[in-house]
C-alpha positions as CSV (number, residue, x, y, z in Angstrom):
1,M,-28.9,-17.4,-7.9
2,A,-28.2,-19.2,-4.7
3,V,-26.1,-17.6,-2.0
4,N,-22.6,-19.0,-1.6
5,W,-22.5,-19.1,2.1
6,P,-18.8,-20.1,2.5
7,G,-17.8,-17.1,0.3
8,L,-20.1,-14.8,2.3
9,V,-18.7,-16.1,5.6
10,S,-15.1,-15.7,4.5
11,I,-15.6,-12.1,3.4
12,G,-17.4,-11.4,6.7
13,V,-14.5,-13.0,8.7
14,F,-12.0,-10.9,6.8
15,Y,-13.9,-7.7,7.6
16,I,-14.2,-8.6,11.2
17,I,-10.5,-9.4,11.5
18,V,-9.5,-6.1,10.0
19,L,-12.0,-4.1,12.0
20,G,-11.1,-5.9,15.2
21,T,-7.4,-5.3,14.7
22,G,-8.1,-1.6,14.1
23,I,-10.1,-1.4,17.4
24,W,-7.3,-3.3,19.3
25,A,-4.6,-1.1,17.7
26,S,-6.6,2.0,18.7
27,R,-6.6,1.0,22.4
28,K,-2.9,0.1,22.2
29,S,-2.1,3.4,20.6
30,K,-3.9,5.3,23.4
31,R,-1.9,3.4,26.0
32,E,1.4,4.1,24.2
33,E,0.5,7.9,23.9
34,K,0.6,8.1,27.7
35,K,4.1,6.7,27.8
36,C,5.5,9.0,25.0
37,S,6.9,12.5,25.4
38,G,5.9,15.2,23.0
39,N,2.6,16.8,21.9
40,R,-0.4,14.7,21.1
41,S,-0.4,15.4,17.3
42,E,3.2,14.3,17.0
43,V,2.5,11.1,18.9
44,A,-0.5,10.4,16.6
45,M,1.4,11.2,13.4
46,V,4.7,9.3,14.0
47,G,3.8,7.0,16.8
48,G,6.1,8.6,19.4
49,R,9.1,7.7,17.2
50,N,9.5,4.3,18.8
51,L,8.1,1.8,16.3
52,N,10.1,-1.4,16.5
53,V,12.1,-2.7,13.5
54,Y,9.9,-5.7,12.7
55,V,6.6,-3.7,12.6
56,S,8.3,-0.9,10.7
57,I,9.5,-3.3,8.0
58,F,6.0,-4.8,7.6
59,T,4.3,-1.5,7.4
60,M,6.9,0.0,5.1
61,T,6.4,-3.0,2.7
62,A,2.6,-2.5,2.9
63,T,2.8,1.2,2.3
64,W,2.0,0.9,-1.4
65,V,0.4,-2.6,-1.4
66,G,-3.2,-1.6,-1.8
67,G,-6.1,-2.5,-4.1
68,G,-4.8,-0.3,-6.8
69,Y,-1.3,-1.8,-6.8
70,I,-2.5,-5.4,-6.7
71,M,-5.2,-5.1,-9.3
72,G,-3.1,-2.8,-11.5
73,S,-0.1,-5.2,-11.4
74,A,-2.4,-8.2,-12.2
75,E,-3.9,-6.3,-15.1
76,M,-0.5,-5.4,-16.5
77,V,0.8,-8.9,-16.3
78,Y,-2.4,-10.3,-17.9
79,N,-2.4,-7.7,-20.7
80,P,-1.1,-9.7,-23.8
81,T,0.6,-6.5,-25.1
82,K,2.5,-5.8,-21.9
83,G,3.3,-8.7,-19.5
84,L,5.5,-9.0,-16.5
85,V,8.4,-7.1,-18.1
86,W,6.2,-4.0,-18.2
87,T,5.0,-4.4,-14.6
88,V,7.6,-1.9,-13.3
89,A,6.0,-0.9,-10.0
90,P,8.0,-3.4,-7.8
91,L,11.3,-2.4,-9.2
92,A,10.4,1.3,-9.2
93,F,9.1,1.3,-5.6
94,S,12.2,-0.6,-4.5
95,M,14.3,2.2,-6.0
96,T,12.1,4.7,-4.2
97,L,12.9,3.2,-0.8
98,I,16.6,2.9,-1.6
99,I,16.8,6.6,-2.8
100,G,14.8,7.6,0.3
101,A,17.2,5.8,2.6
102,L,20.3,7.2,1.0
103,F,19.3,10.8,0.7
104,F,16.2,11.7,2.7
105,V,16.1,9.7,5.9
106,K,18.9,11.5,7.8
107,P,17.9,15.1,6.9
108,M,14.2,14.5,7.7
109,R,15.0,12.8,11.0
110,S,17.8,15.1,12.1
111,K,15.3,18.0,12.6
112,N,12.5,15.9,14.0
113,Y,10.1,16.7,11.2
114,V,6.6,15.3,11.4
115,T,5.3,15.6,7.8
116,L,6.8,16.0,4.3
117,M,5.7,19.7,4.2
118,D,7.6,20.7,7.3
119,P,10.9,21.5,5.6
120,F,9.1,23.6,3.0
121,Q,7.2,25.5,5.7
122,E,10.4,26.1,7.6
123,K,12.2,27.5,4.5
124,Y,9.5,29.3,2.5
125,G,6.9,30.1,5.1
126,N,3.2,29.2,5.5
127,K,1.8,30.7,2.3
128,V,4.2,29.0,0.0
129,S,3.9,25.7,1.8
130,A,0.1,26.0,1.6
131,V,0.3,26.4,-2.2
132,L,2.7,23.4,-2.5
133,F,0.2,21.4,-0.5
134,I,-2.5,21.8,-3.2
135,P,-0.9,19.3,-5.7
136,A,-0.6,16.7,-2.9
137,L,-4.3,17.3,-2.0
138,I,-5.4,16.9,-5.6
139,G,-3.3,13.8,-6.0
140,D,-4.9,12.2,-2.9
141,I,-8.4,13.1,-4.1
142,L,-7.8,11.6,-7.5
143,W,-6.2,8.5,-5.9
144,I,-9.3,8.0,-3.6
145,A,-11.6,8.4,-6.7
146,C,-9.5,5.7,-8.4
147,I,-9.7,3.4,-5.4
148,L,-13.5,3.9,-5.1
149,G,-13.9,2.9,-8.8
150,L,-11.7,-0.1,-8.2
151,L,-13.8,-1.1,-5.2
152,V,-17.0,-1.1,-7.4
153,S,-15.4,-3.3,-10.1
154,N,-13.8,-5.5,-7.6
155,F,-17.0,-6.1,-5.7
156,C,-18.9,-6.7,-8.9
157,S,-16.4,-9.3,-10.2
158,W,-14.8,-11.1,-7.3
159,E,-17.4,-11.0,-4.6
160,E,-20.2,-11.5,-7.2
161,R,-18.7,-15.0,-7.8
162,M,-18.2,-15.6,-4.1
163,I,-21.7,-14.5,-2.9
164,Y,-24.3,-14.2,-5.6
165,S,-24.9,-10.9,-7.5
166,P,-24.9,-7.9,-5.1
167,D,-25.8,-4.4,-6.0
168,P,-22.6,-2.5,-6.9
169,V,-23.6,0.6,-4.9
170,R,-24.4,-1.5,-1.8
171,G,-21.1,-3.4,-2.2
172,L,-19.3,-0.1,-2.3
173,E,-21.1,1.1,0.8
174,I,-20.1,-2.0,2.7
175,N,-16.4,-1.6,1.7
176,L,-16.4,2.1,2.6
177,V,-18.1,1.6,6.0
178,T,-15.7,-1.2,6.9
179,E,-12.6,0.8,5.8
180,E,-13.8,3.9,7.6
181,L,-14.5,2.0,10.8
182,Q,-11.0,0.4,10.5
183,K,-9.4,3.8,10.0
184,E,-11.3,5.3,12.8
185,G,-10.3,2.4,15.0
186,C,-6.7,3.2,14.2
187,T,-7.2,6.8,15.3
188,V,-7.2,7.8,11.6
189,I,-3.5,8.8,11.3
190,S,-1.8,6.7,14.0
191,A,1.3,5.2,12.6
192,S,1.5,2.4,15.2
193,G,-2.2,1.5,14.8
194,D,-2.1,1.5,11.1
195,A,1.1,-0.6,11.1
196,D,-0.7,-3.4,13.0
197,V,-3.5,-3.4,10.5
198,D,-1.0,-3.5,7.6
199,I,0.6,-6.6,9.1
200,V,-2.8,-8.4,9.3
201,K,-3.7,-7.4,5.7
202,V,-0.3,-8.7,4.4
203,A,-0.7,-12.0,6.2
204,I,-4.2,-12.5,4.9
205,K,-3.2,-11.7,1.3
206,W,-0.3,-14.3,1.5
207,L,-2.7,-16.9,2.8
208,C,-4.8,-16.5,-0.4
209,V,-1.9,-17.5,-2.6
210,P,-2.0,-21.3,-2.2
211,F,-5.7,-21.4,-2.8
212,I,-5.3,-19.3,-6.0
213,L,-2.6,-21.6,-7.3
214,A,-4.6,-24.7,-6.4
215,S,-7.8,-23.4,-8.1
216,P,-8.9,-25.4,-11.2
217,S,-9.4,-22.1,-12.9
218,S,-5.7,-21.4,-12.7
219,A,-3.5,-22.7,-15.5
220,N,0.1,-23.8,-15.0
221,F,1.7,-20.3,-14.7
222,T,5.2,-21.6,-15.5
223,V,4.1,-23.0,-18.8
224,A,2.0,-19.9,-19.6
225,A,5.0,-17.7,-18.9
226,V,6.8,-18.8,-22.1
227,T,4.2,-20.6,-24.1
228,K,1.1,-19.2,-25.9
229,L,-1.9,-20.9,-24.4
230,H,-5.0,-18.7,-24.2
231,Q,-3.0,-15.6,-25.1
232,E,0.6,-14.4,-25.4
233,P,3.1,-15.5,-22.7
234,W,2.7,-13.4,-19.6
235,I,6.4,-12.7,-19.3
236,G,6.0,-10.1,-22.1
237,R,8.6,-8.7,-24.4
238,L,10.6,-5.5,-24.4
239,E,11.6,-4.2,-27.8
240,L,14.6,-1.9,-28.2
241,E,12.5,1.0,-29.5
242,D,10.4,0.8,-26.3
243,A,13.4,0.8,-23.9
244,G,13.2,4.6,-23.4
245,R,9.6,4.5,-22.4
246,W,10.3,1.6,-20.1
247,V,13.1,3.5,-18.3
248,E,10.9,6.6,-18.2
249,D,8.1,4.7,-16.5
250,I,10.5,3.4,-13.8
251,L,11.9,6.8,-13.1
252,L,8.5,8.4,-13.0
253,I,7.3,6.0,-10.3
254,A,10.6,5.8,-8.4
255,I,11.1,9.6,-8.1
256,G,7.4,10.3,-7.7
257,G,7.2,8.0,-4.8
258,I,9.7,10.1,-2.9
259,C,6.9,12.7,-2.5
260,Y,4.6,10.3,-0.7
261,Q,3.7,11.3,2.9
262,A,3.1,7.7,4.0
263,F,6.8,6.9,3.3
264,Y,8.0,9.7,5.6
265,Q,5.4,8.8,8.2
266,R,7.0,5.3,8.4
267,V,10.6,6.7,8.3
268,L,9.9,9.3,11.1
269,S,8.1,6.7,13.3
270,T,11.2,4.5,13.8
271,A,13.5,4.9,16.9
272,T,16.8,5.6,15.2
273,D,18.3,6.6,11.8
274,A,19.9,3.2,11.4
275,Q,16.6,1.4,12.0
276,A,14.9,3.7,9.4
277,K,17.5,2.8,6.8
278,I,17.3,-0.9,7.6
279,T,13.5,-0.7,7.2
280,C,13.9,0.9,3.8
281,Y,16.5,-1.6,2.5
282,V,14.6,-4.7,3.7
283,A,11.3,-3.4,2.4
284,A,13.0,-2.6,-1.0
285,E,14.1,-6.2,-1.2
286,Q,10.6,-7.4,-0.3
287,W,9.1,-5.3,-3.0
288,L,11.0,-7.2,-5.6
289,H,8.9,-10.3,-4.7
290,L,5.6,-8.5,-5.1
291,P,4.8,-8.1,-8.8
């Protein structure tokens, strides 16, 4: 099969933009570290607590917008037995941000914590906090495994059509190397550097929307929402007997998201308590537009 050069070039440009932004953000972070007070690890983890409101809103919105969220939401909407009504992640994560702003922002910031585990370590000591860290570690390992599987399927489906028919393992290697270089360029855990990359990723994703809607392969989504074309309408349907499970799914995601370290990294990186709460509220509103 012939190589689709425009597709290959577009993917390459995307990788170069993300990688270049990571390198630029790394240099920017190093310059900012010299201006900030506090130890180096705190500056790296929470960006010197001086992230401006615009960057913090973008990066908070992008906290959960990864490959797993995008592909999972698309799969749920496309599933003829589920549909949009069962795509509860946008609503649930919006609730997460609102709950976090109301109950967790002020206590976490008032004592200048750096990570989610700090209050547990302060109250229960190192041994108990080390045990409590194990579930978070296992969760991250399983999440990474899920993302790696998604990368393989994504590379084999989307990029296969754009390029030609690449080896899945080689495609995974390319994605991993690019992501690792980007993360290394952002000094791995730098809040300010990661925020800049998040903004670029969000912008590029939104640029794809008009091309997707204009594609001849895309049906009229307003008609397909309420009319059975190739399958059941993508709006979906919620039966009364399923209402309990629907509420349970929302609460599971909403309350479970409170335990996410990336959320607190963003909250603790802002300059003031008011800015942190504004960031949460605006990001919560933005999440309602991201099903």
